[in-house]
C-alpha positions in Angstrom: -93.8 21.6 -111.4 -94.1 25.1 -110.0 -93.2 25.3 -106.3 -95.7 26.3 -103.6 -93.4 29.2 -102.7 -93.5 30.6 -106.3 -97.3 30.4 -106.3 -97.4 31.9 -102.8 -95.3 34.9 -104.0 -97.4 35.4 -107.1 -101.0 34.8 -105.8 -100.7 35.7 -102.1 -98.0 38.3 -101.5 -98.6 40.3 -104.7 -102.4 40.2 -104.2 -102.0 41.1 -100.6 -99.8 44.1 -101.5 -102.5 45.6 -103.8 -104.0 47.9 -101.1 -100.7 49.2 -100.1 -99.5 49.7 -103.7 -102.8 51.3 -104.7 -102.7 53.8 -101.9 -99.2 54.7 -102.6 -100.0 55.2 -106.4 -102.9 57.4 -105.5 -100.8 59.3 -103.1 -98.2 59.9 -105.9 -100.9 61.4 -108.2 -102.9 63.5 -105.8 -102.1 66.9 -104.3 -100.0 67.0 -101.3 -101.9 66.4 -98.1 -104.9 64.8 -99.7 -104.2 61.4 -98.5 -101.5 59.6 -96.4 -99.1 57.3 -98.4 -99.7 54.5 -96.0 -102.6 53.4 -93.9 -102.7 50.8 -91.1 -105.8 49.1 -92.6 -103.8 48.3 -95.7 -101.1 46.5 -93.7 -103.8 44.7 -91.7 -105.3 43.5 -94.9 -101.9 42.2 -96.1 -101.4 40.3 -92.9 -104.9 38.8 -93.0 -104.4 37.7 -96.7 -101.1 36.0 -95.6 -102.5 34.1 -92.7 -105.7 33.1 -94.4 -103.6 31.7 -97.3 -101.5 29.8 -94.7 -104.5 28.1 -93.2 -105.9 27.3 -96.5 -102.6 25.8 -97.8 -102.1 23.7 -94.7 -105.6 22.3 -94.8 -105.0 21.0 -98.3 -101.5 19.7 -97.5 -101.7 15.9 -97.3 -98.2 14.7 -96.6 -97.3 16.7 -93.4 -97.1 16.0 -89.8 -100.5 16.6 -88.1 -99.0 18.3 -85.1 -97.0 20.7 -87.3 -100.2 21.5 -89.2 -102.1 22.2 -86.0 -99.3 24.4 -84.7 -99.2 26.5 -87.9 -102.9 26.9 -88.0 -102.9 28.0 -84.4 -100.2 30.6 -85.1 -102.2 31.9 -88.1 -105.4 32.1 -86.1 -103.6 33.9 -83.3 -102.3 36.5 -85.9 -105.7 36.8 -87.5 -107.0 37.7 -84.0 -104.2 40.3 -83.5 -104.9 41.8 -86.9 -108.6 42.0 -86.0 -107.9 43.8 -82.6 -105.6 46.3 -84.5 -108.3 46.9 -87.1 -110.8 47.7 -84.5 -108.3 50.1 -82.9 -108.0 52.0 -86.2 -111.7 52.6 -86.1 -111.5 54.6 -82.9 -111.3 58.3 -83.8 -109.9 61.3 -82.1 -107.0 61.4 -79.7 -107.8 58.1 -78.0 -105.3 56.1 -80.1 -101.8 57.2 -81.2 -102.2 56.7 -85.0 -98.4 56.7 -85.5 -97.9 53.9 -82.9 -100.6 51.9 -84.6 -98.9 52.4 -87.9 -95.6 51.1 -86.6 -97.2 48.3 -84.8 -99.2 47.0 -87.9 -96.1 47.4 -90.2 -94.0 45.3 -87.8 -96.7 42.6 -87.4 -97.1 42.6 -91.2 -93.4 42.0 -91.6 -93.5 39.2 -88.9 -96.5 37.7 -90.8 -94.6 37.8 -94.0 -91.6 36.1 -92.4 -93.9 33.3 -91.0 -95.7 32.8 -94.2 -92.4 32.7 -96.1 -91.0 30.0 -93.8 -94.2 28.0 -93.9 -94.3 28.0 -97.8 -90.6 27.2 -97.8 -91.4 24.0 -95.8 -94.5 23.3 -97.9 -92.4 23.5 -101.1 -89.9 21.0 -99.6 -92.7 18.6 -98.6 -94.2 18.8 -102.1 -90.8 18.1 -103.7 -90.4 15.1 -101.4 -93.9 13.8 -102.3 -94.6 15.0 -105.9 -97.3 12.4 -106.3 -99.4 14.0 -103.6 -98.9 17.7 -104.6 -102.1 19.3 -106.0 
């Protein structure tokens, strides 16, 4: 049986990294100054993919404590809201928003989202190993 954490790494993390890696690849093959190597929107998309995956996996998890599931869904919903606010702030043009500050903020929040998602899928993998008859 393949663990939930292995599937998470392959299907969620790698897919979530596609926008970041694609932009970096395009940056490598374009003339200097054409595009930036990183954009806040790509990190926001990565965080959204992680948290949506968290909610989806928790909703399909049968053998877990209901209070823990509710807490995890709440945390993911909170981070989805934060990502949404940060995305809206990237749409504001001009000098109203410090683009470098937004970039640092979304990168840090994406790393926090990755850590939360990793810990969640570590626990889900342990739950599924303890109850293999209930694993999908």
